[in-house]
C-alpha positions in Angstrom: -14.0 13.9 3.4 -15.2 15.9 6.4 -18.5 15.3 8.1 -19.6 18.9 7.2 -19.1 18.1 3.5 -21.0 14.8 3.9 -24.0 16.6 5.5 -24.3 18.9 2.5 -24.8 15.8 0.2 -28.2 14.3 -0.6 -29.0 10.7 0.6 -28.5 9.4 -2.9 -25.1 11.0 -3.3 -24.0 9.6 0.1 -25.1 6.1 -0.9 -23.2 6.5 -4.2 -20.1 7.6 -2.4 -20.4 4.8 0.1 -20.7 2.3 -2.6 -17.6 3.7 -4.4 -15.6 3.7 -1.1 -16.6 0.1 -0.3 -15.3 -0.9 -3.8 -12.1 1.0 -3.2 -11.5 -0.8 0.1 -12.1 -4.1 -1.5 -9.6 -3.3 -4.3 -7.1 -2.1 -1.7 -7.5 -5.2 0.4 -7.0 -7.4 -2.7 -4.0 -5.4 -3.7 -2.6 -5.8 -0.1 -2.8 -9.5 -0.4 -1.2 -9.8 -3.8 1.4 -7.0 -3.6 2.6 -4.3 -1.3 0.5 -1.1 -1.0 2.0 2.1 -2.1 0.1 4.0 0.6 -1.2 1.8 3.4 -2.9 4.8 5.0 -5.2 4.9 2.0 -7.2 1.9 3.3 -7.5 3.4 6.8 -8.7 6.8 5.4 -11.3 5.0 3.2 -12.6 3.0 6.1 -13.0 6.1 8.2 -14.8 7.9 5.4 -17.2 4.9 5.2 -17.9 5.2 8.9 -18.6 8.9 8.6 -21.0 8.3 5.6 -22.8 5.6 7.5 -23.1 7.8 10.6 -24.7 10.6 8.7 -27.1 8.3 7.0 -28.1 6.7 10.3 -28.5 10.2 11.9 -30.8 11.2 9.1 -32.9 8.0 9.4 -33.2 8.5 13.1 -34.3 12.2 12.6 -36.9 11.1 10.1 -38.3 8.5 12.5 -38.3 11.0 15.3 -40.2 13.5 13.1 -42.8 10.8 12.1 -43.2 9.8 15.8 -43.7 13.4 16.9 -46.3 14.0 14.1 -48.5 11.1 15.3 
């Protein structure tokens, strides 16, 4: 998922996607412990997507705080 695609999502959609990806990483980690992964890069890609989602959420929160501070 690209950052541009993430920015088009609402905060609730981002949180839902973040939750789904965190569950996927947990499942992949469990699978890696019990058996061999079919595509090890899947875990890396999911972790990078989680980082992108968290970055966009953090940027939105900081922008909201900055707007509130400027309005005071």
